[in-house]
Each structure stands twice: as structure tokens, then as C-alpha cells.
N, C-alpha and C positions, 0 to 999 in steps of 0.2 A: 504494500500500500504506500503510494508516494504522491506527494503534492508539491508542485513548483509554483511559488508566488513570484511573478516576474514583473520587474519595473517599478516596484514600490520604493518609497523612501523609508528606510529602517530608522526608527526612533527608539532610543533606549534612554535610561536615566542619565546618561552622560554624553551621548553623541548622536548624530544623525548623518546618514549617508545613503546614496542610491545603491541598491543591490538586489540580486535575486536570492531567494531563500528556498532551499530544497528540504523537504520534510520526508523522512522515510521511516516507516514502522513506529510512528508516534514521537520521533525525536528529530531535531534539526541536524541534518547530515552535512549540509554545505551552505556557505554564504559567499557570494561573489558576483562578478559581472558576467553576463551571458553564459550562465551555467548550461551544460548539456542537459537535455531532457531525457530521462530514462524511458525505456519502453513502457507503455501503458500508464504513464504518469498523468495525473490530472493537472491542468495548468490554470492558474488564477491570475488574471490581469490586475496588477496593482497600480497602474498608471494614475498619477494625480492623487494618490492616497498614501497614507502613512501606515507602516507596519510596526506594531508595538507589541510588547508582551501582553498576554491576556490578563485581564483584571483579576486581582485576588481580593476577595471581600473577607476581612479577618473577623467579622462580627455579624453572624446571622443566627436566627432562631427558627429553624424549620420544625413544624409539627410539635411545637413546644406546649406541654401541659402547664397552664399558668392561670392563676386567678379564677379557678373554677371552670375553665374551658380549655380548648386546645387550639393553637394557632391554625388558621385555615390553609396555610401553605405547607405542603409536604415536601419531602426532599426532591422528588422528581419535578413537581411544578415549579418549585423555587429555583432549582439549578437551571431548569429550562429557561425560565424568565431571565436568569443571569446571563445565559448564553446570548439571548436576544439583545442584551445590553452590553456585551463585550466582556463579561466576567466568566472566567474559565475555571476558577477554583474558589472554594469557600472554606473558612474555618468556623464551624458551628460550635455549640456548647452542650456538653453533657451536664445536666443539673440534677444531682441526686437529691432526693428528699432527705431532710434531717434524719439521721440514724440509718439511712440506707447505705449499703455497700457501694463504694465508688465503682468497683468492677462490675457489679450487677447493673448499675445504671449505664455504664459505658457499653456493655454488650447490648442493652436495650436500644440505645441510640444507634449503635452500629447496625442493628437489624433494621431499624427504620430507614437508615441512610443507604441501604443496598440498592434502592431504586434511583439513586442520584444519576443525573445525566452528565455531570462533570465531576472533576476530582474534588475531594473533600478531606478535611481533617477535623480534629476536635480539641478545644480547650475543655478542661474538666473543672467544674465548680467545687469549691470546698464550702460546704454548708453546715458542717459540724466538725468536731475534732475528737480524736481518740488515737490510741496506738494503732488500731486497725486502719484508720484513715492514713496515717503516716506510712504504714506498710504497703497499702494499696497504691499510694502515690508512687512509691518505688517500683511496684509492679507495672504500673501504667507507663512509666518512663522507660524501664528496662526492656519491656516485652511488647508494648503496644504503640510505641511511637508518639507518645504525648510529651510535649515539652513546655506546657504552659498550664497554669491553674488560675481559675477565676475566683474572685472574692467579692461578694455583694456587701457593701457597707450600708445598704438600704434594705427595705422590706423586713421591718421588725416583726417578730412573731411568725416568720416564715423561713426565709433562707439567709437572713442577715448574719454576717460573720462579725462577731465582737472582736475587740482588740486582742484578747488572749488567743483567739483563733488565728488572727492575722499574724501575730508574732510567731506562733508555732508553725504555721504553714509557710510563711516566708523563709524561716530558718530551714525547713525541710526542702523547699525549692532550691535554696543555696546548696545544700548537700547533694541534690540530684542533678544540678545543672539545668533547672527549669525556670521559666520566666513567670513570676507572679504578676497577675493583672487584677485591677480593681475597678468596680463600679463605685465611683466616689460620690456618695451622698450620705450625710449624717442621718442614719435611720431613726435615731431617737428624736431628733428635731422634726423630721418629716412626720413621724407618728403623732407627736405633740401638736404640730400645726394642723394636721388633718382633723384631729378631734376638736380642736379649738374653732376652726372654720365651720365645721358642721354644726357645732353648738350655736354659732352665730347665724345659722340659717343659710350658709353658703354651701349649697349642695351640688351646683352645676359645674361644668367643665372649667368655668372661669376661675374656680378655686384651686384647680390643679397646680398652676404655676405658683400660686401664692403659698401653697403648702411645701414647695421645694424651691425657695428663693436662692439666688446665686451664692450667698454666703454659706448655705448648707453644702453646696458642692465644693466651695473653696476650702472650708474647714476639713472636710473628709480628704480632699486631695493633699492638703498639708500634712495631715496625720499619717496617711499611707506613705507619703514620701519620706517623712521623718523616721518611720519604722524601718523602711527599706534602707535608708542611709545608715541607721544605727547598726543594722545587721549586715550591711555590705552586699545587698542584693540589687539586681536591676529591678525596674518597675515599669509596667505598661498601664496607662490610664485609658480606659475605654470612653467613648463618646464625651470628650471634653466639650462643654457647652458654654463656659463662662470665662470672662476675663480674670476672675479671681483664681480659678483653677489653672489657667494658662500662666498667670503670674507666678504661681507656686512652681510650675514646671520650669519656667525660664530661670527662676532663682536657683533651683536645684542644679540645673544644667550649667549655669554660670559658675558653680562651685565644682564642676567636674563629675556630678552624679549622673549615672546612666538612667535617665527617666525618659520614657517615650509617651507621646500623646497621640490619640486617635480622634478624628473629628468626623461628623456626619454632614452630608450636603444640606440636610434640612436645617441644621443649626447654623450653617453659613448663610442661608437665604431667607429663612422664615423668622418672624418675631411673635411675641406672645399675644398679639392682637387676635390671632386666630381663635383663641379660646373664648372670645367675646362675640363670636358669630351668633346671630339671632336664632339660627336653627340648632337645636341641641345636638342632633346627629352629626352635623358638620363639625361643630366644635369638638365633640367627643372623638371624631375621627383623627384629630391631631394629638390626642392624649398619648404621650409616651414619657418615659423618664430617662434622663432629665428632660424637662419640658423645653419648648422653644422660649427664647429669652427676649428681653427688651433689646431694641435695635442696636444699642451701642456695643453689645457683645459680638455681633456679627463681624464688624470691622476688626475687632481685636483678634478674632479667630483667623481671619484672612492674614493678618500680620503674623500670627503664629505660624501659619504655613510658609509664608515668605521668609521668615527668619530662621526656619529650621527647628523651631521648638515644638511644632506639631509635625508628625512624621507619616501618618497613614490616614486614609479615608476609608470609612466603612459605612454600613447602612443600619445596623441593629435591626435587620429585616425581621419583623415579627408581626404577622398579619392577623387582624381580627375584624370581621365584618360587622355591619351595623347592628344586626341582631345580637351579636356577642357584646358589643360595646353597650348595648341597652341594659345590660345587667347592672350598670351603675346609674340608671335613670334618676334615682332618688338619693344617690350617695356617690359623689365623684371619685371617692377612694376605691370604689368597686368597679370602675371602668377598666377593663383589661388594657394594660399599657402596651402600646406597640403600633408601629406604622411600617409601611412597605418602602422599598427603594432599590432593591438589587438590580432591577432592570434600568433604572434611571441614573444611578450614581455617576457613571463615567460621562454620560452626555451632559448632565447638569454641571458637573465640575469643569468639563471642557468649555462649555458655553459661558459659565459665570467666571471661570478662572483664566483659561487661555485666551478666549476671545476678547476679554476685557483688559488683558495685559497684566493681570495679577500674578499669573503663573506662566512659566515657559513650558514648552512641550516636554522637555526633559524632567522638569519638576512634576508635571502631570503623571508621567510614567512612574517616577519614584513614589508618588503619593497613592497611586492606584494599584501598584503591583510590587515594585522592586523593594521598597523599604519594608513592607510586610514580609516578603520572602527572606530578607536579611535578618530581621528581628527574630523571626520564628524558625530560622535555620532551614529554609527551603531553597535559598540561593546557592548556586546558580541553576539548580534544576528548574525552578520557577522564577519568574520575574526577570528573565534574561533572554536576549536573542544572541545565542552563541552556539557553536557546534557542540552537540551532546545534550543541550537543554531540551526539556519537554517541548514539543511542538504545540504549545498553547499560545495562540496569537490572536490579535485582532487587527483587521484591516480597516483603517479609519478614514472616513470621508469627511474632510473638514468643511465641505460646502453643503453636505446633506442636512436636511432639517426634519424635525418631527415635533408634533404637538402632543404633549403628554396628556393622557386621559385614562381614567379608569375604564372607559368603554372600549379602549383599544389595546391597553397593556396586556401582557401575558401573565402578570402576577395574579394569583388566585385570591383576590380581595376586591371589594366593591368601592374602594376609596383610594385616592392618590393625593398625597400632600402637595404635589406639584401640578395639580389639575390645571389645564389650560396654558401651561408654560410652553412656549415654542423654543426649542434648542437648535443651535446650528453647530454641527459636528456630531456625527453619529457613526456607530459601527456598520459598515456595509457587509462585512463577513467576520464571523467568529470561528476560530479553528481550535478544536480541542483534540489532543492526541493525534494531530496531523489530519484530522477530518473536518471538513467544512460543515458546521452544524447550524449556522445562521448565514443566509445568503440573500441580501437585498429583500428582507421581509419574509423569507421562507425559513421557518424554524424546523429543523430536522432532528431535534433532541430525541434520544432513545432512553427509556428507563433502564437503569443498571449499567450504562456505559461508563459512568464515573468510577474512579478507583479511590480506595482509602489510601491516603498518602501519610506514611509515617514521617515524623519530624525528629531528627536526632537531638539528643540532649547536648548541652553545653554550646549554645551559640557563641560567637567569637567574643562577645562582651565578657564572658566568664573568665577568659584568659587574663584580661586586664584586671578584673576584680580579684582574681587569685593572686596576682603579683602585688596588687595594692595591699591586700590583706597580709601577705607575707612581710611586706615592708613595714607595715604598721603593727605587726604582732606584738602584744604586750609582753614584757619580761618582768619577772619578779625581782624585788630588791633583795640582794644577799646581805643578811644582817648577822 
């Protein structure tokens, strides 16, 4: 099985150049000018288009059981929608119930994900702590290719990880060469504000952002960063949405601490006025955590991308339809949290970032693919265009346009937070494992075609941290 992409401009995170790219048996076999065409090879004309690494979405929740319901998007429909948007890999989340075996939950999610249309991996959430959890973290790293663990600092009385759990788990991550990640919101404050607002008669979606103000995220980000600094671990903060959290990341990085920030396109483009929409169902459709913020935070987040203090873009793709959102009709805290975005992430970021001059093409590639691959130890298998890398590619039409709508998207949800937005710059073709699975509007996704991708422990940052720890090792006083 071979595919030759001829005449495109190759764009990576660091350079761009015209070249032909030959893919054979799912990997990139050759890159050069006027490559010979093997017998029986499919040829794809890339003239006037950019050829980039396929998108990697490091934050999705397919088929997630959450808040009394299950996300409407399963692993096939979600990854298929991703292919339509230029995304060729996802890293989803295994979220064990408190007291549930991590391995049991992991195998459950693996079973659900077997229908994926593109490659996938998993972060595993730490929702409780015991020696069993510590042992199973080791098993997941050593034998199942997991190299990152998620910690929810929100969702009190459910999956929230208190400080003692954060400390124990971060320390275990350091021992195992795994990256700790956090959802940074102070769960105690959120719970308190939710109860307070409801007592004041604030029951609609407009209360959602009031219960999770920016300082709630800033405090949790600061706390997680200080814990990581004290223990000497790296740290990855998911869906950074506020200037306060970004400032904490920038401060830590200025001191040499390896802290990484992820941002969602929705937080770059939408503000909290959406929660005051006169139609309850529309306002509820935007309910996610952290919520969309006052406008001044969007420009701060763009500056975070430009300065290198934010490193990846994701979607937190977690779909709930109107009838599911209606569970919180009389109590905003019961509205299932989540919005869609896997199909729209790359086009929205290109249109709002590259077309506006906020980002270069190379920064776009880094933010949608390469940086994620590097942080989670997938590079150069993923996130690269080089001989031997997986043939996961997107052929990008910078002049193509699409108007985003829930009526025409491929995501299995009846709402789109970018409804009516016309974007310029779209994927004309998406290639996964050397096969064209999206071609000018024709989606050819197949259930089960995706592979589970193991991620080795000890990304490169651990070498630096190990040397630093050795240099700073305390010594006793000889008396």
C-alpha cells in the first residue's frame, strides 16, 4: 500500500519547503523532488497546498460516563469527526471511579476504544490513593504504554484529588518517568460558590461562570505548580483559560521549571456572555469547565501562545446533547459539563491565528501536533514529517472555506460552540497510516482502523530533572 503526495509545500514546526512525500505501509518512506512513482501507487496532487503533520488532540473524552449520563460521542464517531478536521491521533482519558482499580478501568476504556478510526492513547486519572493505586500506576507505565496521569482538582465529592493525593501521585510519577497533568480549579471554592449561588436563586447557566471565577483557576494552578516544583516533577496544565493561571505558568517557567500549558480554541475566541443567552438550551450548550471567560482573558491566552508559555491546543471534546444538558434545568450545577470541537480545532486556530498574523504556520504545526508529541514522548513517530515517521498527515488548503454548523458537522452532538463561524483554511485531505480517509468532503473512516499507541516513559525532560536533582541532592552535616 503506497501513496505519493506530489507538489505540496511541506510545513513542519521549524521549516517549510516544496517536496514530494512517499508513504509506504503506513510510514513515510521518502521525501524529495520528483520522486519515482512505485507501481500501483496512489498519487495525490498537493499543488497550492501545505502538507503538515496530522493533528494530535491531547485532551478528549469519548463515551465518557459523567454527571449521571454518558457523552454522546463514541470512539468511532469522535475519531471520524477528527479525521474530517485534520486530526489523526487523540489522547483520551481513563477515569476510574473512586476505589476502582486503575487497571480495570483502563481495560474498560481500551475495549470501548477498539472501534476508533484513528490512532489513540490514554492518560489515566488518579481519583483516589492507596498502595494499590501506586502499584497499578507502575503496571500501566511498564506494560501498557501510559506515561501521563491526570488529577482533577475540581469536582468535590466525586473525582477530586486533594493535596495529599497530588503529593503522593506526583512523587510516584517522578519515580516512573510519567508526566503528571492537572485540571486546575479549586474544588472547595467551586462547591462553596455553587451552593451559595443556588441559595440566592441563581439556578440558570449564567451562574456557571460565577461559580468558577478566574481566581479559582489561578489558585489551583499555583498550588499544583508549587507541589511539582517542590518534588522536582514536570507538570502539564490542561485547558488553561485565565490570565491568572497563565501568569503562574510564565512565572514558573521564568525560574526554569518545566511547566506546560494547554489551551482550547473556545477559550481563545468565546467570552462569558454566552451564558446570558435568553434561550436556556443555548446557554447550557456552552457549559463546560473551566467556563468561557471575560474578554480580557482571550488576548492574554493568545500572548501565551506567542510567547511560548502555552504549548499545545486541545478540545476537551466531551459531547452532551440538549436532552442531556436539560438534567440541570433547575440547578446549573447539574448541567453535564462539556462541549465539542475535535472537528473544528485546527481550522478555527488557523483562521483566528495564522490568518490574523498571531501565529506563523510553523507555530501552528507545533501547537496542533509536534509539541504534544514531544511532551508525551511520541516524537518523532508522530508530529513529524521525516523518513520513518507514521504517515499521519494533513493536506491543507489555505484558501478553502467552511461555515461551521451543527447541521453539517460530523460530531455526534446537536450543538456547536462555533455555530455560524466561517473559517478560511481547511483540510482538503487527511491521511492516517498512509491512507486517505478524508478527501474534499468525502469521509472514509472505518471502525477499528485506529491503533492503540503506547507512549514510552521518561520523556526527555526527565533527563534534565534527574541531573538537577543530583546536583541539588541534600547532604547531611557531619557532627
